[in-house]
PABA-822712 format. One record per residue: x, y, z of N, C-alpha, C, CB in turn; residue number from 0. Coordinates in nm, 3 decimals, padded with zeros to 5 digits. Glycine has a CB too. Layout:
<rs>
<r <X; Y; Z>; <X; Y; Z>; <X; Y; Z>; <X; Y; Z>; NUM>
...
</rs>
This chain:
<rs>
<r <-00.133; 00.333; 01.848>; <-00.066; 00.275; 01.732>; <-00.016; 00.136; 01.766>; <00.052; 00.365; 01.685>; 0>
<r <-00.030; 00.040; 01.678>; <00.008; -00.097; 01.708>; <00.155; -00.111; 01.743>; <-00.024; -00.185; 01.592>; 1>
<r <00.184; -00.180; 01.853>; <00.322; -00.191; 01.900>; <00.407; -00.272; 01.806>; <00.325; -00.252; 02.037>; 2>
<r <00.344; -00.364; 01.724>; <00.424; -00.448; 01.637>; <00.474; -00.373; 01.515>; <00.343; -00.567; 01.593>; 3>
<r <00.425; -00.253; 01.492>; <00.469; -00.176; 01.377>; <00.597; -00.099; 01.409>; <00.359; -00.080; 01.331>; 4>
<r <00.681; -00.088; 01.308>; <00.813; -00.030; 01.326>; <00.825; 00.100; 01.247>; <00.922; -00.129; 01.281>; 5>
<r <00.900; 00.195; 01.304>; <00.931; 00.319; 01.232>; <01.079; 00.313; 01.194>; <00.899; 00.447; 01.320>; 6>
<r <01.105; 00.311; 01.065>; <01.242; 00.309; 01.015>; <01.287; 00.453; 00.992>; <01.253; 00.225; 00.883>; 7>
<r <01.409; 00.483; 01.033>; <01.464; 00.618; 01.019>; <01.589; 00.612; 00.933>; <01.496; 00.680; 01.160>; 8>
<r <01.592; 00.689; 00.824>; <01.712; 00.698; 00.740>; <01.756; 00.844; 00.738>; <01.685; 00.643; 00.594>; 9>
<r <01.867; 00.871; 00.807>; <01.919; 01.008; 00.818>; <02.068; 00.998; 00.845>; <01.846; 01.090; 00.932>; 10>
<r <02.149; 01.076; 00.773>; <02.294; 01.067; 00.790>; <02.344; 01.140; 00.914>; <02.362; 01.123; 00.668>; 11>
<r <02.257; 01.215; 00.982>; <02.296; 01.290; 01.102>; <02.271; 01.203; 01.227>; <02.217; 01.424; 01.112>; 12>
<r <02.379; 01.163; 01.294>; <02.368; 01.075; 01.411>; <02.285; 01.139; 01.522>; <02.508; 01.040; 01.464>; 13>
<r <02.300; 01.270; 01.542>; <02.225; 01.339; 01.647>; <02.075; 01.334; 01.619>; <02.272; 01.485; 01.661>; 14>
<r <02.039; 01.351; 01.492>; <01.897; 01.345; 01.452>; <01.844; 01.205; 01.477>; <01.879; 01.385; 01.303>; 15>
<r <01.922; 01.104; 01.441>; <01.877; 00.965; 01.461>; <01.853; 00.937; 01.609>; <01.980; 00.866; 01.404>; 16>
<r <01.946; 00.980; 01.693>; <01.931; 00.957; 01.837>; <01.808; 01.029; 01.891>; <02.056; 01.003; 01.912>; 17>
<r <01.788; 01.152; 01.847>; <01.673; 01.230; 01.893>; <01.541; 01.163; 01.853>; <01.679; 01.372; 01.835>; 18>
<r <01.536; 01.117; 01.728>; <01.414; 01.051; 01.680>; <01.391; 00.919; 01.752>; <01.423; 01.027; 01.530>; 19>
<r <01.497; 00.845; 01.776>; <01.484; 00.718; 01.848>; <01.425; 00.741; 01.987>; <01.620; 00.647; 01.859>; 20>
<r <01.471; 00.847; 02.056>; <01.419; 00.879; 02.188>; <01.273; 00.919; 02.184>; <01.501; 00.989; 02.252>; 21>
<r <01.238; 01.003; 02.085>; <01.100; 01.048; 02.071>; <01.007; 00.931; 02.041>; <01.089; 01.153; 01.960>; 22>
<r <01.048; 00.845; 01.950>; <00.964; 00.731; 01.911>; <00.948; 00.633; 02.026>; <01.023; 00.660; 01.789>; 23>
<r <01.056; 00.612; 02.101>; <01.048; 00.522; 02.216>; <00.950; 00.576; 02.320>; <01.187; 00.502; 02.280>; 24>
<r <00.953; 00.708; 02.340>; <00.862; 00.770; 02.438>; <00.716; 00.758; 02.394>; <00.898; 00.918; 02.459>; 25>
<r <00.695; 00.742; 02.262>; <00.559; 00.727; 02.209>; <00.519; 00.580; 02.198>; <00.549; 00.795; 02.071>; 26>
<r <00.605; 00.491; 02.247>; <00.574; 00.349; 02.244>; <00.596; 00.282; 02.110>; <00.435; 00.328; 02.285>; 27>
<r <00.684; 00.342; 02.029>; <00.710; 00.287; 01.895>; <00.849; 00.227; 01.887>; <00.694; 00.396; 01.788>; 28>
<r <00.863; 00.125; 01.807>; <00.992; 00.059; 01.785>; <01.062; 00.128; 01.668>; <00.974; -00.094; 01.758>; 29>
<r <01.183; 00.177; 01.692>; <01.257; 00.248; 01.587>; <01.381; 00.170; 01.546>; <01.297; 00.389; 01.636>; 30>
<r <01.407; 00.167; 01.415>; <01.530; 00.109; 01.361>; <01.591; 00.214; 01.269>; <01.503; -00.027; 01.285>; 31>
<r <01.717; 00.252; 01.297>; <01.780; 00.362; 01.223>; <01.888; 00.314; 01.128>; <01.839; 00.461; 01.320>; 32>
<r <01.902; 00.391; 01.019>; <02.007; 00.364; 00.920>; <02.074; 00.496; 00.884>; <01.947; 00.294; 00.791>; 33>
<r <02.205; 00.490; 00.864>; <02.281; 00.612; 00.833>; <02.274; 00.646; 00.685>; <02.426; 00.595; 00.875>; 34>
<r <02.256; 00.545; 00.601>; <02.255; 00.570; 00.456>; <02.138; 00.500; 00.387>; <02.388; 00.523; 00.394>; 35>
<r <02.107; 00.549; 00.269>; <02.002; 00.487; 00.188>; <02.038; 00.344; 00.151>; <01.977; 00.568; 00.062>; 36>
<r <02.166; 00.321; 00.118>; <02.209; 00.188; 00.077>; <02.194; 00.087; 00.190>; <02.353; 00.191; 00.028>; 37>
<r <02.221; 00.131; 00.314>; <02.206; 00.042; 00.429>; <02.060; 00.001; 00.444>; <02.257; 00.110; 00.558>; 38>
<r <01.969; 00.095; 00.421>; <01.827; 00.063; 00.431>; <01.785; -00.032; 00.318>; <01.741; 00.191; 00.427>; 39>
<r <01.836; -00.007; 00.198>; <01.802; -00.093; 00.085>; <01.846; -00.237; 00.109>; <01.868; -00.040; -00.043>; 40>
<r <01.962; -00.254; 00.173>; <02.010; -00.389; 00.204>; <01.912; -00.462; 00.295>; <02.149; -00.383; 00.269>; 41>
<r <01.849; -00.385; 00.387>; <01.757; -00.445; 00.483>; <01.615; -00.456; 00.430>; <01.756; -00.365; 00.611>; 42>
<r <01.584; -00.384; 00.322>; <01.447; -00.371; 00.273>; <01.373; -00.503; 00.249>; <01.449; -00.294; 00.146>; 43>
<r <01.441; -00.608; 00.196>; <01.367; -00.732; 00.169>; <01.308; -00.797; 00.294>; <01.457; -00.830; 00.100>; 44>
<r <01.361; -00.764; 00.412>; <01.317; -00.830; 00.535>; <01.249; -00.734; 00.632>; <01.434; -00.895; 00.603>; 45>
<r <01.189; -00.628; 00.581>; <01.127; -00.529; 00.668>; <01.002; -00.584; 00.736>; <01.091; -00.405; 00.589>; 46>
<r <00.985; -00.543; 00.862>; <00.860; -00.568; 00.933>; <00.761; -00.459; 00.893>; <00.882; -00.572; 01.089>; 47>
<r <00.630; -00.479; 00.917>; <00.533; -00.373; 00.885>; <00.568; -00.244; 00.957>; <00.391; -00.418; 00.922>; 48>
<r <00.555; -00.133; 00.890>; <00.586; -00.005; 00.951>; <00.588; 00.107; 00.850>; <00.718; -00.011; 01.023>; 49>
<r <00.655; 00.217; 00.886>; <00.668; 00.330; 00.795>; <00.812; 00.379; 00.797>; <00.570; 00.444; 00.832>; 50>
<r <00.843; 00.469; 00.704>; <00.980; 00.516; 00.685>; <00.989; 00.667; 00.701>; <01.033; 00.474; 00.549>; 51>
<r <01.074; 00.712; 00.795>; <01.109; 00.854; 00.806>; <01.235; 00.874; 00.726>; <01.128; 00.900; 00.958>; 52>
<r <01.227; 00.951; 00.619>; <01.336; 00.958; 00.522>; <01.384; 01.101; 00.501>; <01.292; 00.898; 00.390>; 53>
<r <01.511; 01.124; 00.531>; <01.571; 01.256; 00.508>; <01.600; 01.271; 00.358>; <01.701; 01.275; 00.592>; 54>
<r <01.581; 01.391; 00.306>; <01.605; 01.412; 00.163>; <01.753; 01.434; 00.133>; <01.523; 01.530; 00.112>; 55>
<r <01.814; 01.529; 00.204>; <01.952; 01.566; 00.173>; <02.050; 01.473; 00.245>; <01.978; 01.713; 00.213>; 56>
<r <02.105; 01.378; 00.170>; <02.204; 01.286; 00.224>; <02.312; 01.262; 00.119>; <02.139; 01.152; 00.267>; 57>
<r <02.435; 01.236; 00.163>; <02.541; 01.205; 00.067>; <02.512; 01.072; -00.002>; <02.678; 01.200; 00.136>; 58>
<r <02.565; 01.057; -00.123>; <02.536; 00.935; -00.198>; <02.395; 00.938; -00.250>; <02.558; 00.811; -00.111>; 59>
<r <02.320; 00.834; -00.227>; <02.180; 00.827; -00.270>; <02.094; 00.910; -00.175>; <02.131; 00.680; -00.276>; 60>
<r <02.027; 01.015; -00.227>; <01.945; 01.098; -00.139>; <01.808; 01.035; -00.118>; <01.930; 01.240; -00.197>; 61>
<r <01.727; 01.100; -00.036>; <01.598; 01.044; 00.000>; <01.503; 01.025; -00.117>; <01.533; 01.131; 00.100>; 62>
<r <01.500; 01.122; -00.208>; <01.413; 01.111; -00.324>; <01.455; 00.996; -00.415>; <01.411; 01.242; -00.403>; 63>
<r <01.586; 00.977; -00.428>; <01.636; 00.866; -00.510>; <01.602; 00.732; -00.444>; <01.788; 00.878; -00.530>; 64>
<r <01.616; 00.725; -00.311>; <01.581; 00.601; -00.241>; <01.433; 00.571; -00.257>; <01.617; 00.612; -00.092>; 65>
<r <01.349; 00.673; -00.246>; <01.205; 00.654; -00.263>; <01.175; 00.595; -00.401>; <01.130; 00.788; -00.243>; 66>
<r <01.242; 00.647; -00.504>; <01.221; 00.598; -00.641>; <01.264; 00.452; -00.655>; <01.298; 00.686; -00.741>; 67>
<r <01.377; 00.416; -00.593>; <01.426; 00.278; -00.602>; <01.330; 00.183; -00.530>; <01.568; 00.267; -00.541>; 68>
<r <01.277; 00.225; -00.416>; <01.182; 00.143; -00.343>; <01.058; 00.115; -00.429>; <01.141; 00.212; -00.210>; 69>
<r <01.013; 00.218; -00.501>; <00.898; 00.199; -00.591>; <00.931; 00.100; -00.701>; <00.856; 00.334; -00.651>; 70>
<r <01.050; 00.113; -00.760>; <01.092; 00.023; -00.867>; <01.097; -00.122; -00.820>; <01.229; 00.065; -00.921>; 71>
<r <01.135; -00.140; -00.693>; <01.150; -00.275; -00.639>; <01.022; -00.325; -00.571>; <01.265; -00.278; -00.539>; 72>
<r <00.915; -00.246; -00.583>; <00.786; -00.283; -00.523>; <00.795; -00.301; -00.372>; <00.734; -00.410; -00.586>; 73>
<r <00.880; -00.222; -00.308>; <00.885; -00.221; -00.162>; <00.779; -00.121; -00.116>; <01.031; -00.183; -00.107>; 74>
<r <00.664; -00.172; -00.074>; <00.550; -00.086; -00.041>; <00.553; -00.049; 00.107>; <00.417; -00.155; -00.077>; 75>
<r <00.606; 00.068; 00.135>; <00.613; 00.116; 00.273>; <00.577; 00.264; 00.274>; <00.755; 00.091; 00.334>; 76>
<r <00.487; 00.307; 00.362>; <00.452; 00.450; 00.367>; <00.575; 00.534; 00.404>; <00.337; 00.474; 00.469>; 77>
<r <00.596; 00.642; 00.330>; <00.715; 00.726; 00.348>; <00.676; 00.865; 00.396>; <00.795; 00.735; 00.216>; 78>
<r <00.749; 00.913; 00.497>; <00.738; 01.051; 00.542>; <00.872; 01.117; 00.511>; <00.702; 01.062; 00.696>; 79>
<r <00.872; 01.217; 00.425>; <00.994; 01.286; 00.388>; <01.026; 01.396; 00.490>; <00.982; 01.347; 00.247>; 80>
<r <01.153; 01.407; 00.527>; <01.198; 01.512; 00.618>; <01.310; 01.590; 00.550>; <01.245; 01.453; 00.755>; 81>
<r <01.310; 01.722; 00.569>; <01.419; 01.800; 00.514>; <01.435; 01.932; 00.586>; <01.396; 01.825; 00.367>; 82>
<r <01.559; 01.976; 00.594>; <01.588; 02.108; 00.649>; <01.601; 02.209; 00.537>; <01.714; 02.105; 00.733>; 83>
<r <01.585; 02.163; 00.415>; <01.601; 02.248; 00.297>; <01.482; 02.228; 00.204>; <01.735; 02.218; 00.222>; 84>
<r <01.364; 02.245; 00.257>; <01.242; 02.218; 00.180>; <01.226; 02.308; 00.059>; <01.122; 02.231; 00.267>; 85>
<r <01.179; 02.253; -00.049>; <01.144; 02.332; -00.165>; <01.023; 02.267; -00.231>; <01.264; 02.345; -00.264>; 86>
<r <00.951; 02.346; -00.308>; <00.827; 02.300; -00.367>; <00.849; 02.181; -00.461>; <00.760; 02.413; -00.443>; 87>
<r <00.954; 02.187; -00.543>; <00.977; 02.080; -00.638>; <01.000; 01.946; -00.568>; <01.097; 02.113; -00.726>; 88>
<r <01.077; 01.949; -00.458>; <01.102; 01.825; -00.383>; <00.973; 01.772; -00.322>; <01.206; 01.848; -00.273>; 89>
<r <00.891; 01.862; -00.268>; <00.764; 01.820; -00.208>; <00.674; 01.757; -00.312>; <00.693; 01.940; -00.141>; 90>
<r <00.663; 01.820; -00.428>; <00.577; 01.767; -00.535>; <00.627; 01.630; -00.580>; <00.572; 01.865; -00.654>; 91>
<r <00.757; 01.618; -00.601>; <00.814; 01.491; -00.646>; <00.790; 01.381; -00.542>; <00.965; 01.505; -00.673>; 92>
<r <00.810; 01.414; -00.414>; <00.790; 01.315; -00.307>; <00.644; 01.271; -00.300>; <00.833; 01.372; -00.172>; 93>
<r <00.552; 01.368; -00.309>; <00.410; 01.336; -00.299>; <00.363; 01.255; -00.421>; <00.327; 01.465; -00.287>; 94>
<r <00.412; 01.290; -00.538>; <00.372; 01.215; -00.658>; <00.421; 01.071; -00.652>; <00.426; 01.284; -00.783>; 95>
<r <00.531; 01.050; -00.581>; <00.583; 00.914; -00.565>; <00.520; 00.843; -00.445>; <00.733; 00.918; -00.549>; 96>
<r <00.417; 00.906; -00.386>; <00.340; 00.836; -00.283>; <00.373; 00.869; -00.140>; <00.356; 00.696; -00.301>; 97>
<r <00.456; 00.971; -00.114>; <00.487; 01.005; 00.025>; <00.360; 01.042; 00.101>; <00.588; 01.121; 00.031>; 98>
<r <00.353; 00.998; 00.226>; <00.238; 01.030; 00.310>; <00.242; 01.175; 00.353>; <00.233; 00.938; 00.433>; 99>
<r <00.363; 01.225; 00.378>; <00.378; 01.363; 00.423>; <00.516; 01.414; 00.389>; <00.352; 01.374; 00.576>; 100>
<r <00.531; 01.546; 00.396>; <00.658; 01.614; 00.367>; <00.677; 01.715; 00.481>; <00.657; 01.685; 00.224>; 101>
<r <00.773; 01.690; 00.567>; <00.789; 01.771; 00.688>; <00.922; 01.845; 00.686>; <00.779; 01.683; 00.815>; 102>
<r <00.915; 01.975; 00.712>; <01.036; 02.056; 00.714>; <01.091; 02.066; 00.856>; <01.008; 02.195; 00.658>; 103>
<r <01.224; 02.052; 00.868>; <01.292; 02.070; 00.996>; <01.312; 02.219; 01.019>; <01.428; 01.994; 00.998>; 104>
<r <01.307; 02.266; 01.142>; <01.269; 02.190; 01.263>; <01.119; 02.170; 01.269>; <01.318; 02.263; 01.390>; 105>
<r <01.077; 02.054; 01.313>; <00.936; 02.021; 01.323>; <00.901; 01.999; 01.470>; <00.901; 01.896; 01.238>; 106>
<r <00.774; 02.012; 01.502>; <00.731; 01.984; 01.639>; <00.709; 01.835; 01.655>; <00.602; 02.063; 01.674>; 107>
<r <00.725; 01.784; 01.776>; <00.703; 01.643; 01.803>; <00.562; 01.602; 01.765>; <00.730; 01.612; 01.950>; 108>
<r <00.465; 01.689; 01.794>; <00.324; 01.657; 01.766>; <00.300; 01.640; 01.616>; <00.231; 01.766; 01.821>; 109>
<r <00.360; 01.730; 01.536>; <00.343; 01.722; 01.390>; <00.402; 01.591; 01.338>; <00.412; 01.843; 01.320>; 110>
<r <00.521; 01.556; 01.387>; <00.586; 01.435; 01.340>; <00.508; 01.310; 01.382>; <00.729; 01.428; 01.393>; 111>
<r <00.466; 01.305; 01.507>; <00.393; 01.188; 01.556>; <00.258; 01.172; 01.486>; <00.374; 01.197; 01.707>; 112>
<r <00.195; 01.285; 01.453>; <00.067; 01.278; 01.379>; <00.091; 01.221; 01.239>; <00.002; 01.419; 01.369>; 113>
<r <00.201; 01.262; 01.175>; <00.234; 01.210; 01.042>; <00.263; 01.061; 01.049>; <00.354; 01.285; 00.983>; 114>
<r <00.334; 01.019; 01.154>; <00.365; 00.876; 01.172>; <00.237; 00.796; 01.193>; <00.462; 00.855; 01.290>; 115>
<r <00.146; 00.851; 01.273>; <00.019; 00.783; 01.297>; <-00.058; 00.763; 01.167>; <-00.066; 00.863; 01.397>; 116>
<r <-00.058; 00.867; 01.082>; <-00.127; 00.857; 00.953>; <-00.058; 00.754; 00.863>; <-00.131; 00.995; 00.883>; 117>
<r <00.075; 00.752; 00.867>; <00.150; 00.657; 00.784>; <00.125; 00.514; 00.828>; <00.299; 00.688; 00.790>; 118>
<r <00.125; 00.490; 00.960>; <00.102; 00.355; 01.010>; <-00.041; 00.310; 00.984>; <00.133; 00.349; 01.160>; 119>
<r <-00.133; 00.405; 00.983>; <-00.272; 00.370; 00.953>; <-00.286; 00.325; 00.809>; <-00.365; 00.490; 00.980>; 120>
<r <-00.195; 00.370; 00.725>; <-00.200; 00.335; 00.582>; <-00.141; 00.197; 00.554>; <-00.125; 00.440; 00.501>; 121>
<r <-00.065; 00.141; 00.650>; <00.002; 00.014; 00.626>; <-00.096; -00.094; 00.584>; <00.076; -00.030; 00.751>; 122>
<r <-00.211; -00.097; 00.650>; <-00.308; -00.203; 00.621>; <-00.421; -00.157; 00.530>; <-00.366; -00.254; 00.751>; 123>
<r <-00.403; -00.037; 00.466>; <-00.509; 00.013; 00.380>; <-00.456; 00.023; 00.237>; <-00.560; 00.151; 00.430>; 124>
<r <-00.515; -00.052; 00.147>; <-00.461; -00.061; 00.012>; <-00.495; 00.060; -00.074>; <-00.512; -00.184; -00.055>; 125>
<r <-00.614; 00.120; -00.054>; <-00.653; 00.227; -00.145>; <-00.659; 00.361; -00.074>; <-00.788; 00.196; -00.209>; 126>
<r <-00.647; 00.466; -00.152>; <-00.650; 00.602; -00.098>; <-00.775; 00.675; -00.144>; <-00.525; 00.679; -00.140>; 127>
<r <-00.878; 00.597; -00.176>; <-01.000; 00.658; -00.231>; <-01.060; 00.764; -00.143>; <-01.101; 00.553; -00.256>; 128>
<r <-01.067; 00.737; -00.013>; <-01.130; 00.834; 00.078>; <-01.048; 00.962; 00.085>; <-01.146; 00.773; 00.219>; 129>
<r <-00.916; 00.947; 00.093>; <-00.829; 01.065; 00.100>; <-00.837; 01.147; -00.029>; <-00.683; 01.024; 00.127>; 130>
<r <-00.841; 01.077; -00.141>; <-00.849; 01.146; -00.270>; <-00.979; 01.225; -00.282>; <-00.837; 01.045; -00.385>; 131>
<r <-01.087; 01.163; -00.238>; <-01.218; 01.229; -00.244>; <-01.220; 01.352; -00.154>; <-01.329; 01.132; -00.203>; 132>
<r <-01.160; 01.341; -00.036>; <-01.155; 01.454; 00.057>; <-01.071; 01.567; -00.001>; <-01.100; 01.410; 00.193>; 133>
<r <-00.957; 01.531; -00.063>; <-00.870; 01.632; -00.125>; <-00.944; 01.705; -00.236>; <-00.742; 01.566; -00.180>; 134>
<r <-01.015; 01.630; -00.320>; <-01.091; 01.690; -00.430>; <-01.198; 01.784; -00.377>; <-01.155; 01.581; -00.518>; 135>
<r <-01.260; 01.745; -00.268>; <-01.365; 01.827; -00.206>; <-01.307; 01.961; -00.159>; <-01.431; 01.752; -00.088>; 136>
<r <-01.189; 01.955; -00.099>; <-01.126; 02.078; -00.050>; <-01.080; 02.167; -00.166>; <-01.006; 02.045; 00.040>; 137>
<r <-01.019; 02.105; -00.267>; <-00.971; 02.182; -00.383>; <-01.088; 02.252; -00.451>; <-00.899; 02.089; -00.484>; 138>
<r <-01.204; 02.187; -00.452>; <-01.322; 02.243; -00.518>; <-01.374; 02.370; -00.449>; <-01.433; 02.139; -00.522>; 139>
<r <-01.332; 02.395; -00.324>; <-01.377; 02.515; -00.253>; <-01.301; 02.640; -00.295>; <-01.362; 02.494; -00.103>; 140>
<r <-01.193; 02.624; -00.370>; <-01.111; 02.738; -00.409>; <-01.180; 02.822; -00.517>; <-00.975; 02.691; -00.460>; 141>
<r <-01.156; 02.951; -00.512>; <-01.203; 03.038; -00.619>; <-01.115; 03.013; -00.742>; <-01.200; 03.191; -00.576>; 142>
<r <-01.160; 03.052; -00.861>; <-01.077; 03.032; -00.981>; <-00.938; 03.093; -00.967>; <-01.147; 03.091; -01.102>; 143>
<r <-00.929; 03.213; -00.907>; <-00.799; 03.278; -00.892>; <-00.710; 03.204; -00.792>; <-00.818; 03.423; -00.846>; 144>
<r <-00.768; 03.156; -00.682>; <-00.691; 03.079; -00.584>; <-00.642; 02.948; -00.647>; <-00.777; 03.049; -00.458>; 145>
<r <-00.725; 02.892; -00.732>; <-00.688; 02.770; -00.805>; <-00.568; 02.797; -00.895>; <-00.809; 02.718; -00.889>; 146>
<r <-00.571; 02.910; -00.964>; <-00.459; 02.948; -01.052>; <-00.331; 02.967; -00.972>; <-00.492; 03.076; -01.130>; 147>
<r <-00.343; 03.033; -00.857>; <-00.225; 03.059; -00.773>; <-00.168; 02.927; -00.722>; <-00.262; 03.151; -00.654>; 148>
<r <-00.254; 02.836; -00.676>; <-00.206; 02.707; -00.626>; <-00.138; 02.628; -00.738>; <-00.323; 02.624; -00.567>; 149>
<r <-00.197; 02.627; -00.855>; <-00.138; 02.555; -00.970>; <00.002; 02.608; -01.000>; <-00.227; 02.568; -01.095>; 150>
<r <00.016; 02.740; -00.999>; <00.146; 02.802; -01.028>; <00.247; 02.771; -00.918>; <00.130; 02.954; -01.044>; 151>
<r <00.203; 02.774; -00.792>; <00.293; 02.744; -00.681>; <00.341; 02.600; -00.685>; <00.224; 02.771; -00.548>; 152>
<r <00.251; 02.509; -00.720>; <00.287; 02.367; -00.729>; <00.391; 02.345; -00.839>; <00.162; 02.281; -00.755>; 153>
<r <00.388; 02.428; -00.943>; <00.487; 02.419; -01.050>; <00.618; 02.486; -01.012>; <00.432; 02.481; -01.178>; 154>
<r <00.625; 02.541; -00.890>; <00.749; 02.599; -00.841>; <00.772; 02.744; -00.878>; <00.861; 02.520; -00.890>; 155>
<r <00.668; 02.812; -00.924>; <00.686; 02.951; -00.964>; <00.682; 03.043; -00.843>; <00.577; 02.992; -01.064>; 156>
<r <00.776; 03.136; -00.833>; <00.775; 03.231; -00.721>; <00.663; 03.333; -00.736>; <00.911; 03.303; -00.711>; 157>
<r <00.630; 03.399; -00.625>; <00.520; 03.497; -00.625>; <00.537; 03.604; -00.732>; <00.508; 03.562; -00.489>; 158>
<r <00.661; 03.649; -00.752>; <00.687; 03.756; -00.849>; <00.647; 03.714; -00.990>; <00.836; 03.795; -00.846>; 159>
<r <00.681; 03.590; -01.027>; <00.648; 03.539; -01.160>; <00.497; 03.519; -01.174>; <00.722; 03.406; -01.188>; 160>
<r <00.434; 03.466; -01.067>; <00.290; 03.446; -01.070>; <00.218; 03.580; -01.089>; <00.242; 03.379; -00.940>; 161>
<r <00.265; 03.682; -01.017>; <00.204; 03.816; -01.028>; <00.212; 03.867; -01.171>; <00.273; 03.915; -00.933>; 162>
<r <00.328; 03.848; -01.233>; <00.348; 03.893; -01.371>; <00.257; 03.815; -01.467>; <00.497; 03.876; -01.413>; 163>
<r <00.253; 03.682; -01.450>; <00.172; 03.597; -01.538>; <00.023; 03.630; -01.529>; <00.194; 03.451; -01.503>; 164>
<r <-00.024; 03.660; -01.408>; <-00.167; 03.685; -01.386>; <-00.205; 03.832; -01.397>; <-00.207; 03.632; -01.252>; 165>
<r <-00.103; 03.918; -01.410>; <-00.131; 04.061; -01.423>; <-00.182; 04.124; -01.293>; <-00.232; 04.084; -01.532>; 166>
<r <-00.132; 04.074; -01.179>; <-00.171; 04.128; -01.049>; <-00.046; 04.160; -00.969>; <-00.263; 04.029; -00.972>; 167>
<r <-00.061; 04.226; -00.856>; <00.054; 04.262; -00.774>; <00.101; 04.143; -00.691>; <00.021; 04.381; -00.683>; 168>
<r <00.227; 04.151; -00.647>; <00.282; 04.046; -00.561>; <00.200; 04.036; -00.432>; <00.431; 04.072; -00.528>; 169>
<r <00.160; 04.151; -00.380>; <00.080; 04.153; -00.257>; <-00.054; 04.081; -00.278>; <00.055; 04.299; -00.212>; 170>
<r <-00.113; 04.097; -00.394>; <-00.240; 04.029; -00.423>; <-00.219; 03.878; -00.431>; <-00.302; 04.081; -00.555>; 171>
<r <-00.105; 03.837; -00.487>; <-00.072; 03.693; -00.491>; <-00.062; 03.639; -00.348>; <00.062; 03.669; -00.569>; 172>
<r <00.004; 03.717; -00.261>; <00.019; 03.674; -00.121>; <-00.117; 03.661; -00.051>; <00.109; 03.773; -00.044>; 173>
<r <-00.207; 03.754; -00.082>; <-00.342; 03.750; -00.023>; <-00.415; 03.625; -00.072>; <-00.422; 03.878; -00.059>; 174>
<r <-00.409; 03.598; -00.203>; <-00.475; 03.480; -00.259>; <-00.416; 03.352; -00.199>; <-00.462; 03.477; -00.412>; 175>
<r <-00.283; 03.352; -00.181>; <-00.216; 03.234; -00.123>; <-00.266; 03.210; 00.021>; <-00.062; 03.252; -00.124>; 176>
<r <-00.273; 03.317; 00.099>; <-00.319; 03.304; 00.238>; <-00.463; 03.255; 00.245>; <-00.306; 03.440; 00.311>; 177>
<r <-00.547; 03.311; 00.158>; <-00.689; 03.269; 00.156>; <-00.702; 03.125; 00.108>; <-00.772; 03.363; 00.065>; 178>
<r <-00.620; 03.087; 00.012>; <-00.620; 02.950; -00.039>; <-00.583; 02.851; 00.070>; <-00.523; 02.938; -00.158>; 179>
<r <-00.480; 02.883; 00.148>; <-00.437; 02.797; 00.259>; <-00.549; 02.785; 00.362>; <-00.308; 02.852; 00.325>; 180>
<r <-00.612; 02.897; 00.391>; <-00.721; 02.898; 00.490>; <-00.839; 02.814; 00.442>; <-00.766; 03.042; 00.519>; 181>
<r <-00.873; 02.829; 00.314>; <-00.987; 02.757; 00.258>; <-00.961; 02.605; 00.255>; <-01.018; 02.809; 00.115>; 182>
<r <-00.835; 02.570; 00.231>; <-00.799; 02.428; 00.228>; <-00.786; 02.369; 00.368>; <-00.669; 02.408; 00.152>; 183>
<r <-00.778; 02.458; 00.468>; <-00.765; 02.412; 00.605>; <-00.627; 02.358; 00.638>; <-00.867; 02.307; 00.633>; 184>
<r <-00.523; 02.420; 00.578>; <-00.386; 02.374; 00.603>; <-00.301; 02.490; 00.655>; <-00.323; 02.315; 00.474>; 185>
<r <-00.194; 02.455; 00.725>; <-00.105; 02.557; 00.780>; <00.029; 02.561; 00.708>; <-00.081; 02.532; 00.927>; 186>
<r <00.073; 02.447; 00.656>; <00.200; 02.442; 00.584>; <00.175; 02.421; 00.436>; <00.290; 02.329; 00.640>; 187>
<r <00.260; 02.483; 00.353>; <00.239; 02.473; 00.210>; <00.252; 02.329; 00.160>; <00.338; 02.561; 00.137>; 188>
<r <00.337; 02.249; 00.228>; <00.352; 02.109; 00.189>; <00.218; 02.035; 00.197>; <00.456; 02.039; 00.278>; 189>
<r <00.132; 02.076; 00.291>; <00.000; 02.013; 00.303>; <-00.086; 02.048; 00.182>; <-00.070; 02.058; 00.433>; 190>
<r <-00.074; 02.173; 00.136>; <-00.150; 02.215; 00.017>; <-00.101; 02.139; -00.106>; <-00.137; 02.368; -00.006>; 191>
<r <00.030; 02.117; -00.114>; <00.087; 02.041; -00.226>; <00.032; 01.899; -00.224>; <00.242; 02.039; -00.218>; 192>
<r <00.025; 01.841; -00.106>; <-00.026; 01.704; -00.095>; <-00.170; 01.694; -00.146>; <-00.018; 01.655; 00.052>; 193>
<r <-00.253; 01.791; -00.108>; <-00.392; 01.791; -00.155>; <-00.397; 01.805; -00.307>; <-00.471; 01.905; -00.088>; 194>
<r <-00.311; 01.893; -00.360>; <-00.308; 01.915; -00.505>; <-00.264; 01.791; -00.581>; <-00.215; 02.032; -00.540>; 195>
<r <-00.174; 01.713; -00.519>; <-00.125; 01.590; -00.584>; <-00.233; 01.480; -00.576>; <00.007; 01.541; -00.517>; 196>
<r <-00.299; 01.470; -00.460>; <-00.404; 01.370; -00.444>; <-00.522; 01.397; -00.539>; <-00.454; 01.367; -00.298>; 197>
<r <-00.554; 01.526; -00.554>; <-00.665; 01.565; -00.643>; <-00.605; 01.654; -00.751>; <-00.781; 01.638; -00.564>; 198>
<r <-00.547; 01.597; -00.856>; <-00.475; 01.673; -00.958>; <-00.551; 01.795; -01.005>; <-00.445; 01.586; -01.075>; 199>
<r <-00.480; 01.907; -01.013>; <-00.539; 02.032; -01.057>; <-00.558; 02.031; -01.208>; <-00.453; 02.152; -01.015>; 200>
<r <-00.672; 02.080; -01.253>; <-00.699; 02.085; -01.397>; <-00.621; 02.198; -01.462>; <-00.851; 02.102; -01.424>; 201>
</rs>
């Protein structure tokens, strides 16, 4: 990864910031940390090329709100959302607003560094055509029922409601969900959400 690129960290937890700074330094990356969204916004006009590690749950302006403001101000920086309280609605909202990834705490160093590598690779790439095409290709491998289950999950419906809507058992929903994840080649549901956002479900 290019040494001139910077990883910005916005998290209200000082221990998390220190931990991330150490990890990023060990990976040869330059890290700049901020305790609040407003502090990052103040610095935003003078940012160096890089990506943003953004915590969702913060006092004052949260991560999703900061992401929206950055979009409004045309601050184009790849965003990786982090949260210890992940939920489908937050993941969908973050991805629709252009987040590169949505990572739930606790995360492994490898998962985080891989997401950062993907985000930094996007800094100099204007279009997402290749990623969109790949997402569409994967979504197309789903069976009609798996497609229905993914659509319902992306809308935030729990397994019990999906089972009722589709007239199947909760266990069958779980089986379809597992097969859907396997067919898409993903391990975390946030990855499936990202594919669904890149290649909108009909």
